[in-house]
N, CA, C and O of each residue as an XYZ file, in Angstrom:
624
protein
N      14.130    -48.976    -45.763
C      13.898    -47.611    -45.360
C      14.318    -47.316    -43.997
O      13.988    -48.053    -43.067
N      15.034    -46.269    -43.833
C      15.459    -45.868    -42.471
C      14.530    -44.841    -41.880
O      14.671    -43.652    -42.169
N      13.568    -45.263    -41.046
C      12.496    -44.478    -40.499
C      12.884    -44.022    -39.063
O      12.607    -44.772    -38.127
N      13.471    -42.907    -38.846
C      13.827    -42.423    -37.539
C      12.959    -41.370    -37.105
O      12.642    -40.529    -37.946
N      12.511    -41.269    -35.914
C      11.688    -40.161    -35.412
C      12.495    -39.465    -34.266
O      13.373    -40.048    -33.632
N      12.153    -38.280    -34.075
C      12.840    -37.423    -33.081
C      12.912    -35.977    -33.514
O      12.345    -35.589    -34.535
N      13.627    -35.169    -32.713
C      13.748    -33.787    -32.946
C      15.134    -33.483    -33.481
O      16.117    -34.059    -33.013
N      15.227    -32.604    -34.437
C      16.517    -32.192    -34.886
C      17.085    -31.111    -33.933
O      16.356    -30.544    -33.119
N      18.367    -30.848    -34.052
C      18.924    -29.828    -33.171
C      18.381    -28.436    -33.433
O      18.304    -27.614    -32.521
N      18.004    -28.167    -34.680
C      17.394    -26.881    -35.028
C      16.067    -26.668    -34.355
O      15.761    -25.600    -33.826
N      15.220    -27.827    -34.398
C      13.944    -27.704    -33.798
C      14.040    -27.462    -32.281
O      13.275    -26.668    -31.732
N      14.952    -28.125    -31.624
C      15.218    -27.974    -30.220
C      15.685    -26.576    -29.896
O      15.260    -26.007    -28.891
N      16.559    -25.997    -30.726
C      17.047    -24.660    -30.572
C      15.884    -23.627    -30.621
O      15.810    -22.680    -29.838
N      15.000    -23.883    -31.583
C      13.819    -22.936    -31.762
C      12.926    -23.014    -30.512
O      12.454    -21.990    -30.017
N      12.698    -24.249    -30.004
C      11.818    -24.360    -28.767
C      12.448    -23.712    -27.609
O      11.730    -23.124    -26.801
N      13.816    -23.765    -27.438
C      14.493    -23.158    -26.329
C      14.445    -21.676    -26.547
O      14.283    -20.959    -25.560
N      14.566    -21.158    -27.703
C      14.482    -19.673    -27.909
C      13.099    -19.154    -27.666
O      12.945    -18.043    -27.161
N      12.058    -19.931    -28.013
C      10.695    -19.422    -27.644
C      10.449    -19.431    -26.199
O       9.857    -18.495    -25.664
N      10.886    -20.469    -25.529
C      10.762    -20.486    -24.026
C      11.514    -19.318    -23.386
O      11.010    -18.685    -22.458
N      12.650    -19.052    -23.854
C      13.479    -17.912    -23.400
C      12.767    -16.617    -23.535
O      12.731    -15.822    -22.596
N      12.161    -16.368    -24.757
C      11.415    -15.141    -25.022
C      10.210    -15.014    -24.057
O       9.982    -13.958    -23.468
N       9.465    -16.092    -23.918
C       8.290    -16.049    -22.977
C       8.703    -15.822    -21.564
O       8.004    -15.102    -20.850
N       9.816    -16.397    -21.092
C      10.356    -16.165    -19.733
C      10.766    -14.723    -19.572
O      10.534    -14.140    -18.513
N      11.391    -14.097    -20.626
C      11.810    -12.712    -20.531
C      10.642    -11.784    -20.344
O      10.780    -10.730    -19.723
N       9.477    -12.160    -20.875
C       8.299    -11.297    -20.749
C       7.541    -11.668    -19.471
O       7.043    -10.782    -18.775
N       7.450    -12.915    -19.164
C       6.634    -13.305    -17.985
C       7.224    -12.991    -16.622
O       6.515    -12.591    -15.699
N       8.449    -13.166    -16.518
C       9.106    -12.992    -15.147
C       8.956    -11.558    -14.627
O       8.506    -11.401    -13.492
N       9.304    -10.488    -15.382
C       9.052     -9.112    -14.917
C       7.554     -8.834    -14.721
O       7.210     -8.139    -13.765
N       6.663     -9.326    -15.551
C       5.239     -9.079    -15.293
C       4.777     -9.701    -14.034
O       3.967     -9.121    -13.310
N       5.291    -10.923    -13.737
C       4.893    -11.566    -12.481
C       5.466    -10.790    -11.238
O       4.787    -10.627    -10.225
N       6.687    -10.343    -11.363
C       7.254     -9.573    -10.319
C       6.427     -8.269    -10.045
O       6.166     -7.954     -8.884
N       6.053     -7.583    -11.003
C       5.127     -6.360    -10.881
C       3.825     -6.781    -10.309
O       3.285     -6.068     -9.463
N       3.304     -7.839    -10.693
C       2.040     -8.381    -10.126
C       2.182     -8.609     -8.610
O       1.303     -8.205     -7.849
N       3.201     -9.206     -8.192
C       3.442     -9.456     -6.759
C       3.628     -8.169     -6.008
O       3.157     -8.083     -4.874
N       4.253     -7.195     -6.526
C       4.437     -5.895     -5.868
C       3.110     -5.203     -5.687
O       2.795     -4.680     -4.618
N       2.306     -5.212     -6.805
C       0.998     -4.639     -6.676
C       0.072     -5.286     -5.607
O      -0.727     -4.645     -4.925
N       0.269     -6.626     -5.538
C      -0.489     -7.428     -4.441
C      -0.040     -6.985     -3.044
O      -0.841     -6.840     -2.121
N       1.282     -6.777     -2.930
C       1.774     -6.342     -1.602
C       1.207     -4.913     -1.254
O       0.863     -4.649     -0.102
N       1.127     -4.091     -2.178
C       0.559     -2.720     -1.925
C      -0.914     -2.810     -1.603
O      -1.425     -2.083     -0.752
N      -1.591     -3.711     -2.294
C      -3.035     -3.950     -2.059
C      -3.257     -4.479     -0.610
O      -4.202     -4.087      0.074
N      -2.388     -5.342     -0.195
C      -2.501     -5.927      1.194
C      -2.316     -4.751      2.262
O      -3.014     -4.668      3.273
N      -1.335     -3.881      1.942
C      -1.029     -2.723      2.854
C      -2.258     -1.770      2.902
O      -2.605     -1.264      3.969
N      -2.874     -1.544      1.805
C      -3.992     -0.640      1.792
C      -5.209     -1.327      2.474
O      -6.001     -0.644      3.123
N      -5.351     -2.534      2.349
C      -6.397     -3.269      3.075
C      -6.246     -3.224      4.556
O      -7.228     -3.075      5.284
N      -5.019     -3.353      5.020
C      -4.746     -3.272      6.450
C      -4.984     -1.840      6.956
O      -5.549     -1.642      8.031
N      -4.545     -0.842      6.164
C      -4.833      0.552      6.539
C      -6.359      0.877      6.582
O      -6.860      1.603      7.441
N      -7.025      0.294      5.609
C      -8.504      0.595      5.561
C      -9.277      0.151      6.839
O     -10.343      0.666      7.176
N      -8.653     -0.849      7.521
C      -9.268     -1.373      8.763
C      -9.121     -0.365      9.883
O      -9.804     -0.505     10.897
N      -8.276      0.636      9.761
C      -7.941      1.550     10.812
C      -8.960      2.783     10.741
O      -9.120      3.495     11.732
N      -9.583      2.994      9.654
C     -10.323      4.254      9.433
C     -11.529      4.411     10.375
O     -11.651      5.437     11.044
N     -12.369      3.465     10.433
C     -13.589      3.617     11.229
C     -13.213      3.585     12.775
O     -13.703      4.450     13.501
N     -12.364      2.625     13.303
C     -12.030      2.724     14.663
C     -11.287      3.957     15.091
O     -11.441      4.413     16.224
N     -10.475      4.513     14.200
C      -9.807      5.790     14.463
C     -10.841      6.942     14.555
O     -10.681      7.818     15.405
N     -11.849      6.967     13.744
C     -12.789      8.036     13.823
C     -13.650      7.914     15.055
O     -14.024      8.943     15.620
N     -13.989      6.718     15.511
C     -14.716      6.424     16.721
C     -13.870      6.888     17.924
O     -14.381      7.532     18.841
N     -12.633      6.565     17.903
C     -11.698      6.924     19.000
C     -11.637      8.452     19.081
O     -11.685      9.004     20.180
N     -11.532      9.148     17.943
C     -11.480     10.586     17.960
C     -12.780     11.241     18.497
O     -12.781     12.227     19.234
N     -13.856     10.612     18.067
C     -15.193     11.165     18.587
C     -15.315     11.018     20.080
O     -15.927     11.857     20.741
N     -14.733      9.948     20.630
C     -14.801      9.718     22.102
C     -13.768     10.483     22.913
O     -14.064     10.912     24.028
N     -12.536     10.670     22.370
C     -11.480     11.294     23.156
C     -10.898     12.624     22.586
O     -10.117     13.292     23.264
N     -11.276     12.994     21.361
C     -10.688     14.152     20.735
C      -9.218     14.078     20.533
O      -8.551     15.106     20.418
N      -8.660     12.807     20.482
C      -7.223     12.682     20.301
C      -7.035     11.643     19.176
O      -7.919     10.814     18.962
N      -5.927     11.674     18.474
C      -5.618     10.675     17.385
C      -5.005      9.485     18.019
O      -4.039      9.615     18.771
N      -5.580      8.212     17.719
C      -5.206      7.043     18.393
C      -3.852      6.400     17.941
O      -3.493      6.494     16.767
N      -3.146      5.785     18.829
C      -2.039      4.932     18.374
C      -2.721      3.613     17.822
O      -3.911      3.383     18.038
N      -1.959      2.811     17.142
C      -2.459      1.592     16.567
C      -2.941      0.629     17.623
O      -3.887     -0.133     17.425
N      -2.253      0.685     18.766
C      -2.694     -0.257     19.819
C      -3.939      0.205     20.493
O      -4.623     -0.617     21.104
N      -4.292      1.489     20.427
C      -5.485      2.052     21.073
C      -6.723      1.518     20.306
O      -7.808      1.446     20.883
N      -6.582      1.164     19.088
C      -7.728      0.779     18.355
C      -7.599     -0.797     17.856
O      -8.272     -1.272     16.941
N      -6.697     -1.452     18.557
C      -6.393     -2.849     18.234
C      -6.213     -3.123     16.752
O      -6.729     -4.109     16.225
N      -5.428     -2.182     16.037
C      -5.125     -2.386     14.607
C      -4.108     -3.417     14.414
O      -3.168     -3.520     15.201
N      -4.259     -4.232     13.344
C      -3.306     -5.195     12.972
C      -2.090     -4.414     12.476
O      -2.234     -3.581     11.581
N      -0.886     -4.657     13.031
C       0.279     -3.901     12.676
C       1.131     -4.444     11.600
O       2.121     -3.803     11.249
N       0.828     -5.589     11.038
C       1.603     -6.177      9.973
C       0.893     -7.347      9.286
O      -0.022     -7.950      9.849
N       1.305     -7.641      8.126
C       0.756     -8.802      7.438
C       1.921     -9.610      6.798
O       3.073     -9.543      7.228
N       1.562    -10.345      5.786
C       2.540    -11.202      5.169
C       3.646    -10.403      4.425
O       4.806    -10.811      4.386
N       3.241     -9.249      3.836
C       4.229     -8.539      3.049
C       4.416     -7.100      3.688
O       5.131     -6.265      3.134
N       3.774     -6.851      4.824
C       3.884     -5.553      5.426
C       4.341     -5.629      6.909
O       4.191     -6.635      7.602
N       4.871     -4.556      7.300
C       5.309     -4.455      8.742
C       5.317     -2.995      9.137
O       5.268     -2.121      8.271
N       5.378     -2.713     10.425
C       5.475     -1.320     10.948
C       4.325     -0.481     10.632
O       4.529      0.572     10.027
N       3.098     -0.828     10.978
C       1.979      0.096     10.914
C       2.211      1.160     11.884
O       2.307      0.892     13.082
N       2.308      2.359     11.438
C       2.739      3.464     12.365
C       1.680      4.598     12.334
O       1.269      5.012     11.250
N       1.259      5.075     13.445
C       0.375      6.294     13.473
C       1.168      7.493     13.298
O       2.258      7.606     13.859
N       0.656      8.448     12.509
C       1.317      9.666     12.467
C       0.488     10.683     13.289
O      -0.685     10.929     13.008
N       1.140     11.250     14.298
C       0.374     12.136     15.224
C      -0.397     11.395     16.285
O      -1.331     11.934     16.879
N       0.003     10.129     16.529
C      -0.603      9.334     17.622
C      -0.536     10.058     18.930
O       0.513     10.614     19.254
N      -1.644     10.086     19.740
C      -1.666     10.728     20.984
C      -1.824     12.193     20.946
O      -1.937     12.835     21.990
N      -1.837     12.757     19.759
C      -2.012     14.180     19.658
C      -3.511     14.591     19.616
O      -4.406     13.789     19.350
N      -3.708     15.865     19.892
C      -5.092     16.424     19.926
C      -5.561     16.496     18.507
O      -4.795     16.880     17.623
N      -6.761     16.148     18.267
C      -7.381     16.208     16.903
C      -7.920     17.605     16.706
O      -8.882     18.015     17.356
N      -7.272     18.353     15.774
C      -7.812     19.682     15.464
C      -7.613     19.853     13.949
O      -7.037     19.021     13.247
N      -8.144     21.015     13.508
C      -8.171     21.314     12.055
C      -6.813     21.401     11.479
O      -6.690     21.196     10.271
N      -5.769     21.683     12.208
C      -4.444     21.827     11.656
C      -3.636     20.588     11.792
O      -2.446     20.595     11.476
N      -4.253     19.469     12.271
C      -3.506     18.165     12.516
C      -3.028     17.615     11.180
O      -3.698     17.696     10.150
N      -1.840     17.058     11.263
C      -1.271     16.225     10.151
C      -1.267     14.817     10.776
O      -0.358     14.495     11.542
N      -2.243     13.995     10.470
C      -2.359     12.761     11.178
C      -2.796     11.680     10.133
O      -3.262     11.971      9.031
N      -2.603     10.411     10.584
C      -2.941      9.294      9.649
C      -2.213      8.059     10.135
O      -1.762      7.959     11.276
N      -2.123      7.092      9.171
C      -1.445      5.822      9.397
C      -0.559      5.571      8.208
O      -0.952      5.871      7.081
N       0.666      5.011      8.423
C       1.415      4.557      7.250
C       1.938      3.173      7.620
O       2.122      2.826      8.786
N       2.164      2.411      6.567
C       2.695      1.158      6.744
C       3.748      0.768      5.656
O       3.631      1.159      4.495
N       4.750      0.005      6.066
C       5.847     -0.321      5.211
C       5.718     -1.690      4.538
O       5.366     -2.691      5.164
N       6.023     -1.688      3.216
C       6.142     -2.936      2.520
C       7.484     -3.588      2.702
O       8.498     -2.906      2.556
N       7.556     -4.812      2.999
C       8.739     -5.425      3.398
C       9.739     -5.704      2.232
O      10.956     -5.767      2.409
N       9.145     -5.860      1.068
C      10.031     -6.288     -0.114
C      10.041     -5.349     -1.264
O      10.524     -5.692     -2.343
N       9.511     -4.145     -1.064
C       9.468     -3.238     -2.171
C      10.403     -2.054     -1.806
O      10.052     -1.254     -0.939
N      11.542     -1.937     -2.431
C      12.431     -0.814     -2.191
C      12.996     -0.886     -0.796
O      12.777     -1.854     -0.068
N      13.728      0.149     -0.429
C      14.364      0.274      0.793
C      13.435      1.041      1.777
O      13.576      0.914      2.994
N      12.509      1.818      1.242
C      11.741      2.715      1.980
C      10.345      2.735      1.308
O       9.875      3.821      0.967
N       9.682      1.623      1.107
C       8.383      1.550      0.426
C       7.279      1.703      1.378
O       6.813      0.696      1.911
N       6.799      2.910      1.651
C       5.722      3.219      2.555
C       4.493      3.607      1.792
O       4.606      4.251      0.749
N       3.279      3.234      2.278
C       2.031      3.753      1.809
C       1.213      4.155      2.983
O       1.387      3.574      4.054
N       0.285      5.157      2.859
C      -0.430      5.575      3.966
C      -1.781      6.132      3.689
O      -2.114      6.458      2.550
N      -2.577      6.247      4.745
C      -3.838      6.949      4.703
C      -3.700      8.180      5.591
O      -3.230      8.088      6.725
N      -4.108      9.317      5.075
C      -3.984     10.491      5.837
C      -5.457     11.077      6.086
O      -6.290     11.218      5.191
N      -5.639     11.374      7.341
C      -6.961     11.973      7.748
C      -6.759     13.484      7.605
O      -5.871     14.092      8.202
N      -7.652     14.055      6.766
C      -7.788     15.527      6.704
C      -8.976     15.923      7.466
O     -10.094     15.653      7.027
N      -8.808     16.581      8.642
C      -9.953     16.889      9.532
C     -10.970     17.845      8.722
O     -10.620     18.842      8.089
N     -12.288     17.367      8.853
C     -13.399     18.136      8.202
C     -13.986     18.965      9.324
O     -14.246     18.512     10.438
N     -14.176     20.238      8.931
C     -14.669     21.193      9.951
C     -15.967     21.728      9.420
O     -16.087     22.041      8.236
N     -16.984     21.837     10.337
C     -18.259     22.507     10.019
C     -18.049     23.957      9.844
O     -17.489     24.597     10.735
N     -18.489     24.560      8.679
C     -18.156     25.837      8.369
C     -18.904     26.837      9.310
O     -18.398     27.937      9.531
N     -20.031     26.500      9.837
C     -20.783     27.400     10.674
C     -20.319     27.262     12.116
O     -19.928     28.265     12.713
N     -20.341     26.070     12.705
C     -20.030     25.846     14.127
C     -18.570     25.737     14.390
O     -18.140     25.857     15.537
N     -17.764     25.508     13.341
C     -16.275     25.186     13.457
C     -16.024     23.970     14.204
O     -14.891     23.768     14.641
N     -17.024     23.080     14.411
C     -16.790     21.776     15.078
C     -16.242     20.772     14.028
O     -16.587     20.843     12.848
N     -15.416     19.876     14.474
C     -14.773     18.938     13.656
C     -15.808     17.790     13.464
O     -16.412     17.341     14.438
N     -16.008     17.321     12.214
C     -16.975     16.337     11.899
C     -16.365     14.947     11.546
O     -17.108     13.995     11.309
N     -15.046     14.837     11.514
C     -14.437     13.594     11.102
C     -13.330     13.814     10.143
O     -12.687     14.863     10.121
N     -13.110     12.785      9.330
C     -11.920     12.763      8.450
C     -12.385     12.688      6.953
O     -13.340     12.009      6.574
N     -11.634     13.430      6.189
C     -11.633     13.219      4.744
C     -10.339     12.386      4.487
O      -9.247     12.874      4.777
N     -10.435     11.232      3.987
C      -9.324     10.280      3.887
C      -8.610     10.455      2.497
O      -9.256     10.522      1.451
N      -7.315     10.521      2.545
C      -6.499     10.490      1.385
C      -5.539      9.239      1.441
O      -5.023      8.864      2.494
N      -5.350      8.647      0.272
C      -4.519      7.412      0.196
C      -3.353      7.607     -0.824
O      -3.578      8.043     -1.953
N      -2.175      7.291     -0.422
C      -1.035      7.337     -1.325
C       0.274      6.912     -0.727
O       0.329      6.324      0.353
N       1.331      7.220     -1.446
C       2.652      6.938     -0.869
C       3.011      8.064      0.061
O       2.621      9.209     -0.170
N       3.761      7.756      1.131
C       4.042      8.794      2.166
C       5.291      9.569      1.724
O       5.990      9.206      0.778
N       5.530     10.680      2.483
C       6.725     11.491      2.187
C       7.972     10.617      2.415
O       8.097      9.906      3.412
N       8.870     10.711      1.449
C      10.130      9.987      1.501
C      10.069      8.571      1.018
O      11.096      7.893      1.042
N       8.923      8.069      0.574
C       8.801      6.693      0.099
C       9.366      6.571     -1.277
O       9.174      7.425     -2.143
N      10.122      5.403     -1.468
C      10.695      5.136     -2.787
C       9.757      4.199     -3.654
O      10.190      3.635     -4.659
N       8.468      4.061     -3.222
C       7.590      3.177     -3.917
C       7.171      3.778     -5.294
O       6.872      4.971     -5.350
N       7.144      3.087     -6.271
C       6.870      3.497     -7.643
C       5.291      3.739     -7.646
O       4.508      2.972     -7.086
N       4.939      4.801     -8.285
C       3.427      5.141     -8.545
C       2.773      4.040     -9.188
O       1.591      3.822     -8.922
N       3.451      3.254    -10.074
C       2.852      2.196    -10.847
C       2.297      1.054    -10.036
O       1.506      0.252    -10.533
N       2.700      0.983     -8.816
C       2.245     -0.152     -7.870
C       0.954      0.249     -7.122
O       0.282     -0.601     -6.537
N       0.625      1.531     -7.150
C      -0.531      1.959     -6.415
C      -1.838      1.836     -7.295
O      -1.832      2.112     -8.494
N      -2.908      1.423     -6.646
C      -4.132      1.412     -7.372
C      -4.563      2.872     -7.808
O      -4.142      3.856     -7.199
N      -5.359      2.963     -8.810
C      -5.741      4.333     -9.277
C      -6.471      5.216     -8.261
O      -6.407      6.445     -8.305
N      -7.159      4.543     -7.358
C      -7.868      5.263     -6.317
C      -6.984      5.650     -5.121
O      -7.466      6.195     -4.127
N      -5.719      5.364     -5.235
C      -4.809      5.587     -4.159
C      -3.535      6.348     -4.582
O      -2.428      5.867     -4.341
N      -3.677      7.494     -5.190
C      -2.561      8.245     -5.716
C      -2.530      9.674     -5.255
O      -2.071     10.560     -5.975
N      -3.012      9.900     -4.069
C      -2.985     11.254     -3.519
C      -1.701     11.634     -3.059
O      -0.899     10.747     -2.769
N      -1.371     12.920     -2.943
C      -0.096     13.443     -2.465
C      -0.318     13.472     -0.919
O      -1.246     14.137     -0.459
N       0.450     12.819     -0.177
C       0.386     12.804      1.343
C       1.437     13.635      1.966
O       2.511     13.801      1.389
N       1.186     14.159      3.101
C       2.166     14.971      3.786
C       2.585     14.226      5.167
O       3.060     14.856      6.111
N       2.375     12.901      5.193
C       2.742     12.156      6.367
C       3.918     11.276      6.102
O       4.371     10.564      6.998
């Protein structure tokens, strides 16, 4: 009796086809996962600017530059933390906030936090910021990469 063991060419072709199908599904999903992680890193870096910025505003009545509050200006996937309205007077009409660029998402992938000044209705004194999070004006970042809590329309 001729007892040979091994794989036939048909069985090998089926295995290669299954691996190809799995790769075709897994690689784009992994790529999207990485991009969402990059956006999450950017939002975390921006989140660290909120409290120091509001303290700076309370003390000086001006919107701070990133260096004024010792903000981290970049991370592994981000660069160019930029204040919008830095050095300007904090008032009810201010368009101010921070934006940061993702290094590997699109050619202009920016996400930002915008401070909307909150004004006391009686005294007209400014009480701080109402924060909005989203992609900035002119950003080519896909909405699908943003967390659901960060999809506001920003004017910065």
